[in-house]
ChimeraX commands (.cxc) that place a marker at each C-alpha (Angstrom):
marker #1 position 73.92,67.74,3.21 radius 0.5
marker #1 position 72.39,68.88,-0.13 radius 0.5
marker #1 position 72.83,72.61,0.85 radius 0.5
marker #1 position 76.62,71.95,1.13 radius 0.5
marker #1 position 76.66,71.42,-2.83 radius 0.5
marker #1 position 75.45,75.07,-3.45 radius 0.5
marker #1 position 78.50,76.66,-2.42 radius 0.5
marker #1 position 82.40,76.31,-3.09 radius 0.5
marker #1 position 82.89,76.17,0.62 radius 0.5
marker #1 position 80.28,73.57,1.14 radius 0.5
marker #1 position 81.81,71.64,-1.66 radius 0.5
marker #1 position 85.35,72.01,0.11 radius 0.5
marker #1 position 83.82,70.73,3.31 radius 0.5
marker #1 position 82.52,67.42,1.55 radius 0.5
marker #1 position 85.79,66.94,-0.16 radius 0.5
marker #1 position 87.72,67.53,3.20 radius 0.5
marker #1 position 85.50,64.77,4.76 radius 0.5
marker #1 position 86.01,62.17,1.79 radius 0.5
marker #1 position 89.69,63.07,1.65 radius 0.5
marker #1 position 90.06,62.49,5.34 radius 0.5
marker #1 position 88.03,59.08,5.07 radius 0.5
marker #1 position 90.24,57.89,2.20 radius 0.5
marker #1 position 93.36,58.64,4.13 radius 0.5
marker #1 position 92.40,56.78,6.98 radius 0.5
marker #1 position 91.23,53.92,4.99 radius 0.5
marker #1 position 94.58,53.90,3.14 radius 0.5
marker #1 position 96.64,54.43,6.11 radius 0.5
marker #1 position 94.82,52.05,8.56 radius 0.5
marker #1 position 93.09,49.29,6.57 radius 0.5
marker #1 position 95.03,49.34,3.03 radius 0.5
marker #1 position 98.54,49.49,4.04 radius 0.5
marker #1 position 98.49,46.90,7.07 radius 0.5
marker #1 position 96.43,44.42,4.67 radius 0.5
marker #1 position 99.45,45.11,2.01 radius 0.5
marker #1 position 102.26,44.34,4.60 radius 0.5
marker #1 position 100.87,42.09,6.95 radius 0.5
marker #1 position 98.57,39.94,4.78 radius 0.5
marker #1 position 100.45,40.29,1.52 radius 0.5
marker #1 position 97.63,41.48,-0.19 radius 0.5
marker #1 position 98.16,44.81,-2.12 radius 0.5
marker #1 position 95.06,44.86,-4.11 radius 0.5
marker #1 position 93.19,47.31,-1.72 radius 0.5
marker #1 position 96.26,49.76,-1.81 radius 0.5
marker #1 position 96.06,49.41,-5.71 radius 0.5
marker #1 position 92.23,50.39,-5.53 radius 0.5
marker #1 position 92.38,53.06,-2.82 radius 0.5
marker #1 position 95.62,54.80,-3.82 radius 0.5
marker #1 position 94.46,56.44,-7.02 radius 0.5
marker #1 position 91.03,57.33,-5.22 radius 0.5
marker #1 position 92.94,59.23,-2.42 radius 0.5
marker #1 position 95.29,60.83,-4.89 radius 0.5
marker #1 position 92.51,62.12,-6.88 radius 0.5
marker #1 position 90.51,63.30,-3.87 radius 0.5
marker #1 position 93.76,64.93,-2.45 radius 0.5
marker #1 position 94.23,66.87,-5.60 radius 0.5
marker #1 position 90.69,68.03,-5.59 radius 0.5
marker #1 position 90.91,69.10,-2.10 radius 0.5
marker #1 position 94.07,71.20,-2.84 radius 0.5
marker #1 position 92.71,72.92,-5.88 radius 0.5
marker #1 position 89.30,73.60,-4.12 radius 0.5
marker #1 position 91.25,74.87,-1.11 radius 0.5
marker #1 position 93.21,77.46,-2.98 radius 0.5
marker #1 position 90.02,78.49,-5.20 radius 0.5
marker #1 position 88.08,79.05,-2.03 radius 0.5
marker #1 position 90.99,80.84,-0.51 radius 0.5
marker #1 position 91.00,83.13,-3.39 radius 0.5
marker #1 position 87.45,83.62,-3.50 radius 0.5
marker #1 position 86.94,84.08,0.49 radius 0.5
marker #1 position 90.04,86.30,0.44 radius 0.5
marker #1 position 91.95,84.12,2.86 radius 0.5
marker #1 position 95.41,85.39,4.06 radius 0.5
marker #1 position 97.63,82.55,3.24 radius 0.5
marker #1 position 99.74,82.74,6.45 radius 0.5
marker #1 position 96.62,82.71,8.44 radius 0.5
marker #1 position 93.99,80.19,6.95 radius 0.5
marker #1 position 94.88,78.56,3.59 radius 0.5
marker #1 position 98.40,76.94,4.77 radius 0.5
marker #1 position 96.52,75.37,7.83 radius 0.5
marker #1 position 93.92,73.86,5.45 radius 0.5
marker #1 position 96.46,72.59,3.12 radius 0.5
marker #1 position 98.48,71.06,5.79 radius 0.5
marker #1 position 95.54,69.38,7.42 radius 0.5
marker #1 position 95.22,66.98,4.41 radius 0.5
marker #1 position 98.90,65.53,5.17 radius 0.5
marker #1 position 97.77,64.63,8.78 radius 0.5
marker #1 position 95.26,61.89,9.47 radius 0.5
marker #1 position 92.10,63.20,11.18 radius 0.5
marker #1 position 93.49,66.79,10.02 radius 0.5
marker #1 position 90.74,67.43,7.50 radius 0.5
marker #1 position 88.12,66.73,10.08 radius 0.5
marker #1 position 89.57,68.98,12.36 radius 0.5
marker #1 position 89.64,71.80,9.78 radius 0.5
marker #1 position 86.06,70.97,8.96 radius 0.5
marker #1 position 85.11,71.56,12.52 radius 0.5
marker #1 position 87.30,74.62,13.22 radius 0.5
marker #1 position 87.52,76.65,10.03 radius 0.5
marker #1 position 85.18,75.63,7.51 radius 0.5
marker #1 position 82.10,75.04,9.44 radius 0.5
marker #1 position 82.32,78.67,10.58 radius 0.5
marker #1 position 82.35,80.24,6.91 radius 0.5
marker link #1:1,2 radius 0.2
marker link #1:2,3 radius 0.2
marker link #1:3,4 radius 0.2
marker link #1:4,5 radius 0.2
marker link #1:5,6 radius 0.2
marker link #1:6,7 radius 0.2
marker link #1:7,8 radius 0.2
marker link #1:8,9 radius 0.2
marker link #1:9,10 radius 0.2
marker link #1:10,11 radius 0.2
marker link #1:11,12 radius 0.2
marker link #1:12,13 radius 0.2
marker link #1:13,14 radius 0.2
marker link #1:14,15 radius 0.2
marker link #1:15,16 radius 0.2
marker link #1:16,17 radius 0.2
marker link #1:17,18 radius 0.2
marker link #1:18,19 radius 0.2
marker link #1:19,20 radius 0.2
marker link #1:20,21 radius 0.2
marker link #1:21,22 radius 0.2
marker link #1:22,23 radius 0.2
marker link #1:23,24 radius 0.2
marker link #1:24,25 radius 0.2
marker link #1:25,26 radius 0.2
marker link #1:26,27 radius 0.2
marker link #1:27,28 radius 0.2
marker link #1:28,29 radius 0.2
marker link #1:29,30 radius 0.2
marker link #1:30,31 radius 0.2
marker link #1:31,32 radius 0.2
marker link #1:32,33 radius 0.2
marker link #1:33,34 radius 0.2
marker link #1:34,35 radius 0.2
marker link #1:35,36 radius 0.2
marker link #1:36,37 radius 0.2
marker link #1:37,38 radius 0.2
marker link #1:38,39 radius 0.2
marker link #1:39,40 radius 0.2
marker link #1:40,41 radius 0.2
marker link #1:41,42 radius 0.2
marker link #1:42,43 radius 0.2
marker link #1:43,44 radius 0.2
marker link #1:44,45 radius 0.2
marker link #1:45,46 radius 0.2
marker link #1:46,47 radius 0.2
marker link #1:47,48 radius 0.2
marker link #1:48,49 radius 0.2
marker link #1:49,50 radius 0.2
marker link #1:50,51 radius 0.2
marker link #1:51,52 radius 0.2
marker link #1:52,53 radius 0.2
marker link #1:53,54 radius 0.2
marker link #1:54,55 radius 0.2
marker link #1:55,56 radius 0.2
marker link #1:56,57 radius 0.2
marker link #1:57,58 radius 0.2
marker link #1:58,59 radius 0.2
marker link #1:59,60 radius 0.2
marker link #1:60,61 radius 0.2
marker link #1:61,62 radius 0.2
marker link #1:62,63 radius 0.2
marker link #1:63,64 radius 0.2
marker link #1:64,65 radius 0.2
marker link #1:65,66 radius 0.2
marker link #1:66,67 radius 0.2
marker link #1:67,68 radius 0.2
marker link #1:68,69 radius 0.2
marker link #1:69,70 radius 0.2
marker link #1:70,71 radius 0.2
marker link #1:71,72 radius 0.2
marker link #1:72,73 radius 0.2
marker link #1:73,74 radius 0.2
marker link #1:74,75 radius 0.2
marker link #1:75,76 radius 0.2
marker link #1:76,77 radius 0.2
marker link #1:77,78 radius 0.2
marker link #1:78,79 radius 0.2
marker link #1:79,80 radius 0.2
marker link #1:80,81 radius 0.2
marker link #1:81,82 radius 0.2
marker link #1:82,83 radius 0.2
marker link #1:83,84 radius 0.2
marker link #1:84,85 radius 0.2
marker link #1:85,86 radius 0.2
marker link #1:86,87 radius 0.2
marker link #1:87,88 radius 0.2
marker link #1:88,89 radius 0.2
marker link #1:89,90 radius 0.2
marker link #1:90,91 radius 0.2
marker link #1:91,92 radius 0.2
marker link #1:92,93 radius 0.2
marker link #1:93,94 radius 0.2
marker link #1:94,95 radius 0.2
marker link #1:95,96 radius 0.2
marker link #1:96,97 radius 0.2
marker link #1:97,98 radius 0.2
marker link #1:98,99 radius 0.2
marker link #1:99,100 radius 0.2
view
């Protein structure tokens, strides 16, 4: 795992996994706790964490896309779109980022 920190693509893979985990926690744990149990504290905690990871992922995707000379219509938009879909970043890590 430490070897991933040495490259921008590796760091993007780590961010993708963290962003995906934070989205899953927010959607499947924090939001149901807020609405079913009436406890919004976990949403207040996870919301900013997920938002920060989301922005870091977007900025790093654009940075890696420029560095790797990705064509926006072929690769970059797929990676960006993945962060809006639960489990999407895990798919992108497996299908696109692991091959770079």
